[in-house]
C-alpha positions as CSV (number, residue, x, y, z in Angstrom):
1,M,69.0,70.3,34.3
2,R,72.1,71.4,32.4
3,F,74.2,69.4,34.9
4,L,72.0,66.4,34.3
5,A,72.5,66.7,30.5
6,R,76.3,66.9,30.9
7,H,76.2,63.9,33.2
8,I,74.3,61.8,30.7
9,K,76.6,62.8,27.8
10,L,79.7,61.8,29.9
11,H,78.1,58.4,30.6
12,I,77.3,57.8,27.0
13,F,80.9,58.7,25.9
14,L,82.4,56.2,28.5
15,A,80.0,53.5,27.5
16,L,80.9,53.9,23.8
17,L,84.6,53.8,24.7
18,F,84.1,50.6,26.7
19,L,82.2,49.0,23.9
20,I,85.0,49.8,21.4
21,V,87.8,48.6,23.6
22,G,86.1,45.3,24.7
23,A,84.2,44.3,21.5
24,N,86.4,41.4,20.6
25,F,86.6,40.1,24.2
26,L,82.8,40.3,24.6
27,H,82.2,38.5,21.3
28,G,84.2,35.6,22.6
29,Q,82.5,35.6,25.9
30,S,79.1,35.9,24.2
31,N,79.6,32.7,22.1
32,S,80.8,30.8,25.2
33,A,77.7,31.9,27.2
34,I,75.3,30.9,24.4
35,D,76.9,27.5,24.2
36,S,76.6,27.1,28.0
37,I,72.9,28.1,27.9
38,N,72.1,25.6,25.1
39,T,73.9,22.9,27.0
40,Y,71.7,23.6,30.0
41,F,68.6,23.4,27.7
42,D,69.7,20.0,26.4
43,Q,70.4,18.7,29.9
44,A,67.0,20.0,31.1
45,R,65.2,18.2,28.2
46,V,66.8,14.9,29.1
47,L,66.0,15.3,32.8
48,K,62.4,16.3,32.0
49,N,61.9,13.2,29.8
50,Q,63.4,11.0,32.6
51,N,60.9,12.6,35.0
52,K,63.6,14.3,37.1
53,L,61.7,17.5,37.2
54,D,63.4,19.1,40.2
55,L,66.8,18.7,38.5
56,A,65.4,19.9,35.2
57,L,64.1,23.1,36.9
58,G,67.4,23.7,38.6
59,T,69.2,23.4,35.3
60,L,66.8,25.8,33.6
61,K,67.3,28.3,36.5
62,K,71.0,28.3,35.7
63,A,70.3,29.0,32.0
64,E,67.9,31.8,33.1
65,V,70.5,33.5,35.3
66,L,73.2,33.2,32.5
67,A,70.8,34.5,29.8
68,E,69.8,37.5,32.0
69,R,73.4,38.3,32.8
70,K,74.3,38.2,29.1
71,G,71.2,40.3,28.3
72,D,70.0,37.9,25.6
73,L,66.2,38.3,25.5
74,K,65.6,35.3,23.2
75,L,67.4,32.9,25.4
76,L,65.7,34.4,28.5
77,I,62.3,33.8,26.8
78,D,63.3,30.2,26.1
79,S,64.3,29.6,29.7
80,Y,61.0,31.0,31.0
81,Q,58.9,29.0,28.5
82,K,60.7,25.7,29.3
83,Q,60.2,26.3,33.0
84,A,56.5,27.0,32.3
85,I,56.2,23.6,30.5
86,I,57.8,21.7,33.5
87,F,55.5,23.5,35.9
88,L,52.5,22.3,33.8
89,Q,54.0,18.8,34.0
90,L,54.1,19.2,37.8
91,E,50.4,20.2,37.7
92,K,51.3,23.7,39.0
93,Q,49.2,25.9,36.8
94,D,49.9,29.2,38.7
95,G,53.6,28.7,38.5
96,A,53.4,27.9,34.8
97,E,51.3,31.0,34.1
98,I,53.9,33.3,35.9
99,F,56.7,32.2,33.6
100,W,54.5,32.0,30.6
101,D,53.2,35.5,31.2
102,R,56.8,36.8,31.8
103,S,57.8,35.4,28.4
104,K,54.8,37.2,26.9
105,G,56.1,40.6,28.3
106,L,59.5,40.0,26.8
107,L,58.2,38.9,23.4
108,K,56.8,42.4,23.0
109,D,60.3,43.8,23.0
110,V,61.9,41.5,20.4
111,E,61.0,39.9,17.0
112,Y,61.2,36.2,17.8
113,P,58.8,33.9,15.8
114,Y,60.1,30.7,17.6
115,G,59.3,32.2,21.0
116,D,55.8,33.3,19.7
117,A,55.2,29.7,18.5
118,I,56.2,28.1,21.8
119,F,54.0,30.7,23.6
120,K,51.0,29.5,21.6
121,Y,52.0,25.9,22.1
122,I,51.9,26.4,25.9
123,E,48.6,28.2,25.7
124,A,47.3,25.2,23.7
125,I,48.4,22.8,26.5
126,M,46.5,25.0,29.0
127,L,43.4,25.0,26.9
128,Y,43.6,21.2,26.5
129,R,43.9,20.9,30.3
130,R,40.7,22.9,30.6
131,E,39.1,20.5,28.0
132,N,38.7,23.4,25.4
133,N,39.9,21.0,22.7
134,F,38.7,22.8,19.6
135,Q,40.4,26.1,20.8
136,A,43.5,24.2,21.6
137,L,43.6,22.8,18.1
138,L,43.2,26.3,16.6
139,M,46.0,27.6,18.8
140,L,48.3,24.7,17.6
141,D,47.5,25.6,14.0
142,E,48.6,29.2,14.6
143,A,51.8,27.9,16.3
144,K,52.7,25.8,13.3
145,Q,52.4,28.8,11.0
146,L,55.1,30.6,13.0
147,N,57.9,28.0,13.1
148,N,59.0,24.9,11.2
149,D,61.5,23.5,13.8
150,R,61.3,19.7,13.5
151,N,61.4,19.0,17.2
152,F,58.7,21.6,17.8
153,F,56.5,20.2,15.0
154,N,56.8,16.7,16.4
155,N,55.7,17.8,19.9
156,I,52.7,19.5,18.3
157,L,51.8,16.2,16.5
158,L,51.9,14.4,19.8
159,L,49.7,16.9,21.6
160,E,47.2,17.0,18.6
161,G,47.1,13.2,18.7
162,N,46.1,13.2,22.4
163,I,43.4,15.8,21.7
164,Y,42.0,13.8,18.8
165,V,41.8,10.7,21.0
166,D,39.7,12.8,23.5
167,L,37.5,14.0,20.7
168,E,37.1,10.3,19.5
169,K,38.6,11.2,16.1
170,Y,40.6,8.1,16.1
171,D,41.6,8.1,12.4
172,V,43.3,11.5,12.6
173,A,44.9,10.6,16.0
174,S,46.3,7.3,14.5
175,K,48.0,9.2,11.6
176,N,49.7,11.5,14.1
177,F,50.9,8.7,16.4
178,N,52.1,6.5,13.5
179,S,54.1,9.3,12.0
180,L,55.9,9.7,15.4
181,L,56.7,6.0,15.7
182,I,59.2,6.4,12.9
183,N,60.3,10.0,13.6
184,T,63.9,11.1,13.1
185,D,64.0,13.8,15.7
186,I,67.6,14.6,16.8
187,Y,66.6,15.5,20.3
188,E,63.7,13.3,21.4
189,Q,63.4,10.5,18.9
190,D,62.9,7.7,21.5
191,Y,60.8,9.9,23.8
192,L,58.3,10.8,21.1
193,A,58.1,7.2,19.9
194,T,57.4,6.1,23.4
195,R,54.6,8.6,23.9
196,A,53.2,7.7,20.4
197,N,53.1,4.0,21.4
198,L,51.2,5.0,24.6
199,G,48.8,7.1,22.6
200,L,48.0,4.2,20.2
201,S,47.7,1.8,23.1
202,L,45.1,4.1,24.8
203,M,43.3,4.7,21.5
204,N,42.9,1.0,20.7
205,Y,41.8,0.3,24.2
206,K,39.0,2.8,23.8
207,I,37.8,1.2,20.6
208,E,38.1,-2.3,22.2
209,K,41.0,-3.5,20.0
210,F,42.7,-5.0,23.0
211,E,45.3,-7.1,21.1
212,E,46.6,-4.0,19.3
213,S,46.4,-2.0,22.6
214,A,48.7,-4.6,24.3
215,I,51.2,-4.6,21.4
216,Y,51.6,-0.8,21.5
217,G,51.7,-0.8,25.3
218,E,54.5,-3.3,25.3
219,G,56.4,-1.2,22.7
220,A,56.0,1.8,24.9
221,L,57.2,-0.1,28.0
222,K,60.3,-1.4,26.2
223,L,61.4,2.0,24.9
224,A,60.7,3.7,28.3
225,K,62.8,1.1,30.2
226,E,65.7,1.4,27.7
227,N,65.8,5.2,28.1
228,N,64.9,5.5,31.8
229,F,61.6,7.4,31.0
230,D,60.2,6.7,34.5
231,K,56.8,8.3,34.0
232,E,56.3,6.5,30.7
233,V,57.3,3.2,32.4
234,K,54.5,3.8,35.0
235,D,52.0,4.9,32.3
236,A,52.7,1.8,30.2
237,N,52.3,-0.5,33.1
238,E,49.0,1.1,34.1
239,Q,47.7,0.8,30.5
240,L,48.8,-2.8,30.1
241,K,47.3,-3.8,33.5
242,L,43.8,-2.5,32.2
243,T,44.3,-4.0,28.8
244,Y,45.3,-7.5,30.0
245,Q,42.3,-7.4,32.4
246,K,40.0,-6.9,29.4
247,M,41.7,-9.7,27.6
248,E,41.4,-11.9,30.7
249,R,45.1,-12.4,30.8
250,F,45.2,-11.9,34.6
251,D,48.7,-13.3,35.0
252,L,50.1,-10.5,32.8
253,S,47.8,-7.9,34.4
254,N,49.0,-8.9,37.8
255,N,52.6,-8.7,36.6
256,N,52.1,-5.1,35.5
257,Y,50.3,-4.3,38.7
258,S,53.3,-5.6,40.6
259,N,55.6,-3.4,38.5
260,L,53.4,-0.4,39.4
261,L,53.7,-1.1,43.1
262,A,57.5,-1.4,42.8
263,L,57.7,1.9,40.8
264,R,55.6,3.7,43.4
265,D,57.9,2.5,46.2
266,S,61.2,3.3,44.5
267,I,60.5,6.3,42.3
268,F,57.0,7.7,42.4
269,N,56.9,8.1,46.2
270,A,55.9,10.9,48.5
271,E,59.5,12.0,49.0
272,K,60.0,12.6,45.3
273,V,56.7,14.5,45.1
274,K,57.7,16.6,48.1
275,T,61.2,17.3,46.6
276,E,59.8,18.4,43.3
277,A,57.2,20.6,44.9
278,K,59.8,22.2,47.2
279,T,62.1,22.9,44.2
280,A,59.2,24.3,42.2
281,N,58.0,26.5,45.0
282,K,61.5,27.8,45.7
283,I,62.1,28.7,42.1
284,Q,58.7,30.3,41.9
285,F,59.3,32.2,45.1
286,D,62.8,33.3,44.1
287,F,61.6,34.5,40.7
288,M,58.8,36.6,42.3
289,S,61.3,37.9,44.9
290,D,63.8,38.9,42.2
291,Q,61.0,40.7,40.3
292,I,60.0,42.6,43.5
293,A,63.6,43.4,44.3
294,K,64.1,44.8,40.8
295,Q,61.1,47.0,41.1
296,D,62.2,48.2,44.6
297,K,65.6,49.0,43.2
298,E,64.1,51.0,40.3
299,I,61.9,52.9,42.8
300,E,64.9,53.7,45.0
301,D,66.9,54.9,42.0
302,L,64.1,57.2,41.1
303,T,63.6,58.7,44.5
304,D,66.5,61.1,43.9
305,A,65.1,64.6,43.3
306,T,67.3,65.1,40.3
307,N,65.6,62.2,38.6
308,R,62.0,63.3,39.2
309,S,61.5,64.0,35.6
310,E,62.6,60.5,34.8
311,I,60.1,59.2,37.4
312,I,57.4,61.1,35.5
313,V,58.6,59.6,32.2
314,I,58.5,56.1,33.7
315,L,55.1,56.7,35.3
316,V,53.8,57.9,31.9
317,S,55.4,54.9,30.3
318,A,53.8,52.6,32.9
319,F,50.5,54.2,32.2
320,L,51.0,53.7,28.4
321,I,52.0,50.1,29.1
322,I,48.8,49.5,31.1
323,I,46.8,51.1,28.3
324,S,48.6,48.9,25.8
325,L,48.0,45.8,27.9
326,L,44.3,46.7,28.0
327,A,44.3,47.2,24.2
328,V,46.1,43.9,23.7
329,S,43.6,42.2,26.1
330,L,40.7,43.7,24.1
331,Y,42.3,42.6,20.8
332,R,42.8,39.1,22.2
333,N,39.3,38.9,23.4
334,N,38.2,40.0,20.0
335,Q,40.3,37.3,18.4
336,I,38.8,34.7,20.8
337,K,35.4,36.0,19.8
338,L,36.3,35.6,16.1
339,K,37.6,32.1,16.7
340,T,34.4,31.3,18.6
341,N,32.4,32.6,15.7
342,D,34.4,30.3,13.4
343,L,33.6,27.4,15.7
344,L,29.9,28.3,15.7
345,Q,29.9,28.5,11.9
346,T,31.6,25.0,11.9
347,K,28.9,23.7,14.3
348,N,26.2,25.3,12.1
349,S,27.6,23.6,9.1
350,E,27.6,20.3,11.0
351,L,24.0,21.0,12.1
352,Q,23.1,21.8,8.5
353,G,24.6,18.4,7.4
354,A,22.7,16.7,10.2
355,R,19.5,18.4,9.1
356,D,20.1,17.3,5.5
357,A,20.7,13.8,6.6
358,A,17.5,13.9,8.6
359,V,15.6,15.1,5.6
360,S,17.1,12.4,3.5
361,A,16.2,9.8,6.1
362,M,12.6,11.2,6.1
363,E,12.4,11.0,2.3
364,A,13.8,7.4,2.4
365,K,11.2,6.5,5.1
366,T,8.4,8.1,3.1
367,N,9.4,6.4,-0.2
368,F,9.8,3.1,1.7
369,L,6.3,3.3,3.2
370,S,4.8,4.4,-0.1
371,T,6.4,1.5,-2.0
372,V,5.3,-1.0,0.7
373,S,1.7,0.3,0.7
374,H,1.7,0.2,-3.1
375,E,3.1,-3.3,-3.4
376,L,0.7,-4.6,-0.8
377,R,-2.3,-3.5,-2.9
378,T,-1.7,-6.2,-5.6
379,P,-1.9,-9.2,-3.4
380,L,-4.6,-7.5,-1.3
381,Y,-6.6,-7.1,-4.5
382,A,-6.4,-10.9,-5.0
383,V,-7.6,-11.5,-1.4
384,T,-10.6,-9.1,-1.5
385,G,-11.5,-10.1,-5.1
386,L,-11.4,-13.8,-4.5
387,T,-13.3,-13.4,-1.2
388,H,-16.1,-11.5,-3.0
389,L,-16.3,-14.2,-5.7
390,L,-16.4,-17.0,-3.2
391,L,-19.1,-15.3,-1.2
392,E,-21.3,-15.2,-4.4
393,E,-20.9,-18.9,-5.2
394,N,-23.2,-20.1,-2.4
395,P,-20.7,-21.3,0.2
396,S,-21.8,-23.3,3.2
397,E,-22.7,-21.4,6.3
398,N,-19.4,-22.5,7.9
399,Q,-17.4,-21.3,4.9
400,K,-19.4,-18.1,4.7
401,E,-18.5,-17.2,8.3
402,H,-14.8,-17.6,7.5
403,L,-15.1,-15.7,4.2
404,K,-16.8,-12.8,6.0
405,A,-14.0,-12.7,8.5
406,L,-11.5,-12.7,5.6
407,K,-13.4,-9.9,3.9
408,F,-13.4,-7.8,7.1
409,S,-9.7,-8.3,7.5
410,G,-9.1,-7.3,3.9
411,D,-11.2,-4.2,4.2
412,Y,-9.4,-3.2,7.4
413,L,-6.0,-3.7,5.8
414,L,-7.1,-1.7,2.8
415,N,-8.2,1.2,5.0
416,F,-4.9,1.1,6.9
417,I,-2.9,1.2,3.7
418,N,-4.9,4.1,2.4
419,D,-4.4,6.0,5.6
420,I,-0.6,5.5,5.5
421,L,-0.5,6.6,1.9
422,Q,-2.5,9.7,2.7
423,I,-0.2,10.7,5.6
424,N,2.9,10.0,3.5
425,K,1.6,12.3,0.7
426,I,1.0,15.1,3.2
427,D,4.4,14.7,4.9
428,A,6.1,14.6,1.5
429,D,4.3,17.8,0.4
430,K,2.8,15.8,-2.5
431,L,-0.7,17.2,-1.8
432,E,-1.9,20.7,-2.7
433,P,-5.6,21.7,-2.3
434,L,-7.6,22.3,-5.4
435,N,-9.6,25.5,-6.0
436,I,-12.7,24.5,-7.9
437,D,-16.4,25.3,-7.7
438,F,-18.4,22.9,-5.6
439,N,-21.6,22.6,-3.6
440,L,-20.7,22.2,0.1
441,K,-24.1,20.8,1.2
442,R,-23.9,18.1,-1.5
443,T,-20.4,17.2,-0.4
444,I,-21.3,16.7,3.2
445,Q,-24.6,14.9,2.4
446,E,-22.7,12.4,0.2
447,V,-20.4,11.7,3.1
448,I,-23.3,11.2,5.5
449,D,-25.1,8.9,3.0
450,S,-22.0,6.7,2.5
451,L,-21.8,6.2,6.3
452,Q,-25.5,5.4,7.0
453,Q,-24.8,1.7,7.0
454,S,-22.2,2.1,9.8
455,A,-24.7,4.3,11.7
456,K,-27.4,1.7,11.4
457,A,-25.1,-1.0,12.7
458,N,-24.4,1.1,15.8
459,R,-28.1,2.2,16.1
460,T,-26.9,5.8,15.8
461,K,-28.5,8.7,14.0
462,I,-26.6,11.2,11.8
463,I,-28.1,14.7,11.9
464,L,-27.1,17.4,9.5
465,D,-27.5,21.0,10.8
466,Y,-26.7,23.1,7.7
467,D,-27.0,26.9,7.6
468,D,-29.0,27.9,4.5
469,E,-27.2,31.2,4.5
470,I,-24.0,29.5,3.2
471,P,-23.5,30.3,-0.5
472,G,-24.4,27.5,-2.9
473,H,-21.2,27.8,-4.8
474,L,-17.9,27.8,-3.1
475,M,-14.3,27.6,-4.3
476,S,-12.1,25.0,-2.6
477,D,-11.2,21.3,-2.8
478,P,-14.3,19.1,-2.3
479,I,-12.3,15.8,-2.3
480,K,-10.1,16.8,0.6
481,L,-13.1,18.3,2.5
482,S,-14.9,14.9,1.9
483,Q,-11.9,13.1,3.4
484,I,-12.0,15.4,6.5
485,F,-15.7,14.8,7.1
486,M,-15.4,11.1,6.3
487,N,-12.7,10.7,9.0
488,L,-14.5,12.9,11.6
489,V,-18.0,11.4,11.1
490,G,-16.6,7.9,10.7
491,N,-14.6,8.3,13.9
492,A,-17.6,9.7,15.8
493,L,-19.7,6.7,14.6
494,K,-17.0,4.2,15.7
495,F,-17.3,5.4,19.4
496,T,-21.0,6.1,19.5
497,K,-23.7,3.4,20.0
498,D,-27.4,4.0,20.6
499,G,-26.8,7.8,20.3
500,E,-26.4,10.5,17.7
501,V,-23.7,12.2,15.6
502,K,-24.4,15.8,14.6
503,V,-22.7,17.5,11.7
504,I,-22.9,21.3,12.0
505,A,-22.1,23.8,9.2
506,K,-22.6,27.6,10.0
507,L,-21.8,30.8,8.2
508,M,-19.8,33.0,10.6
509,K,-18.9,35.9,8.3
510,K,-19.3,37.0,4.7
511,E,-17.6,40.0,3.1
512,E,-18.1,40.1,-0.7
513,E,-16.6,36.8,-1.9
514,D,-14.7,36.0,1.3
515,V,-16.6,33.5,3.5
516,T,-15.7,32.2,6.9
517,L,-17.5,28.9,7.9
518,Y,-17.7,27.0,11.2
519,F,-17.9,23.2,11.2
520,E,-18.5,20.9,14.1
521,V,-18.9,17.1,14.4
522,A,-20.4,16.3,17.8
523,D,-21.3,12.8,19.2
524,T,-22.8,11.3,22.3
525,G,-20.2,8.5,22.5
526,I,-17.7,7.4,25.1
527,G,-15.7,10.6,25.2
528,I,-12.0,11.2,25.7
529,S,-10.1,11.8,29.0
530,K,-8.2,15.1,29.5
531,E,-4.9,13.2,29.6
532,K,-5.5,11.5,26.3
533,Q,-6.7,14.7,24.5
534,E,-3.2,16.0,24.2
535,N,-2.0,13.2,22.0
536,I,-5.2,12.3,20.2
537,F,-4.2,13.9,16.9
538,E,-0.9,12.1,16.8
539,G,-0.5,8.9,14.7
540,F,-1.8,5.6,16.1
541,E,-3.4,7.3,19.1
542,Q,-7.0,6.4,20.0
543,G,-6.8,6.8,23.8
544,S,-5.6,3.4,24.9
545,I,-4.7,-0.1,23.8
546,Q,-8.0,-1.4,25.2
547,I,-10.0,1.1,23.0
548,N,-8.0,0.1,20.0
549,R,-8.9,-3.5,20.5
550,E,-12.6,-2.9,21.4
551,Y,-13.4,-0.4,18.6
552,G,-10.8,-1.3,16.0
553,G,-9.1,1.1,13.6
554,T,-5.5,2.4,13.3
555,G,-5.8,5.7,15.0
556,L,-4.7,7.5,11.9
557,G,-8.0,9.2,11.0
558,L,-7.6,12.3,13.2
559,T,-3.9,12.6,12.2
560,I,-5.1,12.8,8.6
561,V,-7.7,15.4,9.5
562,K,-5.1,17.5,11.3
563,S,-2.7,17.3,8.3
564,L,-5.4,18.0,5.7
565,L,-6.7,21.0,7.6
566,G,-3.1,22.3,7.7
567,L,-3.3,22.5,3.9
568,F,-6.2,25.0,4.4
569,D,-4.3,26.9,7.1
570,S,-6.9,25.7,9.6
571,K,-6.6,23.8,12.9
572,I,-8.8,21.1,14.4
573,Q,-9.9,21.6,18.0
574,L,-11.5,19.3,20.6
575,E,-13.8,19.4,23.6
576,S,-14.7,16.2,25.3
577,E,-15.8,14.6,28.5
578,L,-15.7,10.9,29.5
579,G,-19.0,9.3,29.1
580,K,-20.7,12.3,27.6
581,G,-19.3,12.5,24.1
582,S,-16.9,14.6,22.0
583,S,-17.0,17.6,19.8
584,F,-14.4,18.3,17.0
585,F,-14.6,21.8,15.4
586,F,-12.7,24.0,13.0
587,E,-13.0,27.1,10.8
588,L,-12.4,27.5,7.1
589,H,-11.9,30.6,5.0
590,L,-13.3,30.1,1.4
591,K,-14.2,32.1,-1.6
592,S,-17.8,32.2,-2.9
593,K,-19.2,32.5,-6.4
594,D,-22.5,34.4,-6.0
595,S,-22.9,34.8,-9.7
596,L,-23.5,31.1,-10.2
597,V,-27.0,29.7,-9.7
598,D,-28.1,26.1,-9.3
599,D,-30.8,25.4,-12.0
600,I,-31.5,21.9,-10.8
601,P,-31.4,20.9,-7.1
602,F,-29.2,17.9,-6.6
603,E,-30.4,14.5,-5.6
604,I,-28.3,11.5,-4.5
605,T,-29.7,8.3,-6.1
606,Q,-28.2,4.8,-6.2
607,Q,-28.5,3.5,-9.7
608,D,-29.0,-0.1,-10.9
609,F,-27.4,-0.8,-14.2
610,E,-28.1,-3.5,-16.8
611,F,-24.6,-4.8,-17.5
612,K,-25.6,-7.8,-19.6
613,G,-24.0,-7.9,-23.1
614,L,-21.3,-5.3,-22.4
615,H,-17.8,-6.0,-23.8
616,L,-14.8,-4.5,-22.0
617,L,-11.0,-4.5,-22.4
618,I,-9.0,-5.4,-19.2
619,V,-5.4,-4.0,-19.3
620,E,-3.5,-5.8,-16.6
621,D,0.0,-7.4,-16.3
622,N,-0.7,-9.5,-13.2
623,K,-2.2,-12.9,-14.1
624,I,-4.1,-13.3,-10.8
625,N,-5.6,-9.9,-11.1
626,Q,-6.6,-10.7,-14.7
627,V,-8.6,-13.8,-13.6
628,I,-10.3,-11.9,-10.7
629,T,-11.3,-8.9,-12.8
630,K,-12.6,-11.1,-15.7
631,K,-14.6,-13.3,-13.3
632,M,-16.1,-10.2,-11.6
633,L,-17.3,-9.0,-15.0
634,S,-18.6,-12.4,-15.9
635,K,-20.8,-12.4,-12.7
636,K,-22.7,-9.4,-14.3
637,E,-22.8,-11.2,-17.7
638,M,-20.2,-9.0,-19.2
639,T,-17.5,-10.3,-21.7
640,S,-13.9,-9.1,-21.8
641,D,-10.6,-9.2,-23.6
642,I,-7.3,-9.1,-21.8
643,A,-4.2,-7.0,-22.7
644,N,-1.0,-8.0,-20.8
645,N,0.7,-4.6,-21.3
646,G,0.2,-1.1,-22.6
647,L,1.3,-1.9,-26.2
648,E,-1.2,-4.8,-26.5
649,A,-3.9,-2.5,-25.1
650,V,-3.3,0.1,-27.9
651,E,-3.4,-2.6,-30.6
652,L,-6.6,-4.2,-29.3
653,A,-8.3,-0.8,-28.8
654,E,-7.5,0.2,-32.4
655,T,-8.9,-3.1,-33.9
656,N,-11.9,-3.7,-31.7
657,N,-14.9,-1.9,-30.2
658,Y,-15.3,-1.9,-26.4
659,D,-17.9,-0.4,-24.2
660,A,-15.1,0.6,-21.7
661,I,-11.4,0.0,-21.0
662,L,-10.2,-0.9,-17.5
663,M,-6.6,0.5,-17.5
664,D,-3.9,-0.5,-15.1
665,I,-1.4,2.3,-14.6
666,H,1.8,0.6,-13.4
667,M,3.0,-1.9,-16.1
668,P,6.3,-2.9,-17.7
669,G,7.0,-1.2,-21.0
670,I,4.7,1.8,-21.5
671,S,2.6,2.8,-18.6
672,G,-1.2,3.0,-18.5
673,E,-1.0,6.8,-18.8
674,E,1.1,6.5,-22.0
675,A,-1.2,3.8,-23.4
676,T,-4.2,6.1,-22.6
677,V,-2.6,9.0,-24.4
678,R,-2.0,6.9,-27.5
679,I,-5.6,5.5,-27.5
680,R,-7.1,8.9,-27.3
681,K,-5.3,9.8,-30.6
682,F,-7.8,7.6,-32.5
683,D,-10.6,7.1,-29.9
684,I,-11.9,10.0,-27.9
685,S,-15.3,8.4,-26.8
686,T,-14.7,5.0,-25.2
687,P,-14.6,5.4,-21.4
688,I,-11.3,4.6,-19.9
689,I,-11.3,3.8,-16.2
690,A,-7.9,3.8,-14.4
691,L,-7.8,0.6,-12.3
692,T,-4.6,1.0,-10.3
693,A,-2.8,0.5,-7.0
694,I,-2.1,4.2,-6.6
695,S,1.3,5.2,-5.1
696,L,2.8,8.3,-3.4
697,D,4.1,9.8,-6.7
698,D,0.8,9.2,-8.6
699,S,-1.4,12.1,-9.3
700,L,-5.1,11.8,-10.0
701,E,-4.9,15.0,-12.1
702,S,-2.3,13.4,-14.3
703,F,-4.6,10.4,-15.0
704,Y,-7.4,12.7,-16.0
705,A,-5.0,14.8,-18.1
706,A,-3.9,11.6,-20.0
707,G,-7.5,11.0,-21.0
708,C,-9.0,8.8,-18.2
709,N,-12.6,9.3,-17.4
710,D,-12.5,7.9,-13.9
711,V,-10.2,6.2,-11.3
712,V,-10.8,3.2,-9.2
713,T,-8.0,2.3,-6.7
714,K,-7.1,-1.4,-6.2
715,P,-8.1,-3.2,-4.1
716,F,-11.7,-1.9,-4.4
717,K,-15.1,-2.7,-3.1
718,P,-17.1,-4.6,-5.7
719,E,-20.1,-2.3,-5.4
720,V,-17.8,0.7,-6.2
721,F,-16.3,-1.2,-9.1
722,Y,-19.6,-1.9,-10.7
723,Q,-21.0,1.6,-10.0
724,K,-18.0,3.3,-11.7
725,I,-18.4,1.0,-14.8
726,G,-22.1,1.7,-15.0
727,E,-21.8,5.5,-14.5
728,N,-19.1,5.9,-17.2
729,I,-20.7,3.7,-19.8
730,F,-24.4,4.7,-19.5
731,S,-23.8,8.4,-18.7
732,K,-21.8,8.6,-22.0
733,R,-24.6,6.9,-23.9
734,V,-27.1,9.4,-22.4
735,K,-25.0,12.3,-23.5
736,N,-24.5,10.9,-27.0
737,T,-28.3,10.3,-27.3
738,G,-29.0,13.8,-26.2
739,S,-26.6,15.3,-28.6
């Protein structure tokens, strides 16, 4: 070992002496070698752009040998990376990766930002080839941060433009290509402009702007010919052939096709491809052979017994290098994972934006349907009102038949509009269930009584099977429960003739104030097939088009039931068999009020009122509606005044005495609600009935809060109109008399 140490010291002394004596000579030789290598690089660039790839590889091989001989790692990295780019152009991925990977190993031994940037640029090309476009763009962004060389930046712009075309981000791609059309690159000005013209030609072809595509294609062809860019000449002819075909300029298309055939015969032939492949394979083989030879030489040198310690050091170093490579690989995988996470976050943001757009679209749809349904009510009020008046004026039998058909159509359209409004309110979260005290049996019985006429028309019985154990006072929303039973029982009656519809209400469980109830509406009607049961609760579904036409209706009733029960956290279920009937059932969880007792049992009675001599105020801005409402009052021998807006209504109410006020809600100026609030400041007793085409944003609670006694929605059935007037006027008089 002492001998080895003395031997090493002697070699170091001689090396230092050699360096001191030959420093000036080597400095001169060094500059000359660098100039030669850069000259090779310039030649290779020109040859590459002229598609003389075999010659370009040969030139770069000379640069590689000279750089290795000189020991300049940066120039050696440059030569490897330039060869990798040409191998990619030759579609030889394995060869490109060998030189690219070799440059990666050398970059670890030297601080070289330009080499790092080119390394990432090559990786971006590989990612782009594998259609990993977003990762390629991220890699190019990293490369741009490492170096600001103008030629390098221009090539990045070109690659980005091609990627953006593939991603169909044509506005960004256009900016990149247009900046390259006027570039001032000292090395590749014409080549970059040619490729930019080709990019713009392809982009315009994809968006079907064929005139622009042809202009840029001709520009590319002209530049390519002037500079002997053979591949670009071929690409331009191919693009122009397709473009002129789309433009139906077949003479020009055939001309470009002829050019392509000539190019393939003279330049892009099998012999050229074979030569390039042979050169590339030889360079790749020679490179790998050199690496193997170097490793063999190192092993030979280390076989000497005196250098065993050095072998151990090298083996340890090799082990450490392997560990380092593994660590780098893990780090790189982690970086890729981070980038992937960034991409996922970007995608999540895009999805969030898409979701917001969908919500906005849903809101727009809901508001549109609400507005349409609201606006339809005003002319529909005229249709139903005039039809009713004409039917009462002793029309001829022929006219009566037409008027009844018109009345039926008006009622159908009204029900349809009401259904749409109801679904819109639920979809827009405009409905919330109330929580008030009510009598369930009374609520169900009122629904049944209101549908008895339909039952008689179909010769069908409605049977109520009500469990007397159900508490008399429950807390919930009787209006929405009425809507649920109205739709279920009405639907059952529609499809049942000469049969029965049974409404069942049973107490399932009661624990203190918590009550669980079971409800069922069963019929002996036509039934529903298994296939149709899956979609029966979706909008406009009744089983089939034939059923729609035979039995009528919109198919929205069960959709409303499903949506309303959702407000109570309940779910509608169905059992049915064709020809044997259907059964719809659900459960509800309610609160009971056991402390409350009914003193007087309820009775449902239809009252007849004496309207003669009553004097009312009609608040309405629509002239046709004024005439219809006034005439309907006159039919019952009632007189009326008319206010055209809210302000007139307040003035008339203050200076006159009325038995009731019929208040439109939606009017220009102050609304009906505001007018009601002002009237209530000086008159708290006169009944005010809101007579309005209710919309999505309207709230019955707000009408009552303003001071209205009742609400009648337009268009209305005449019997409902008269009933509401009588109830509010005469019940008030009874109360006043009693007090």
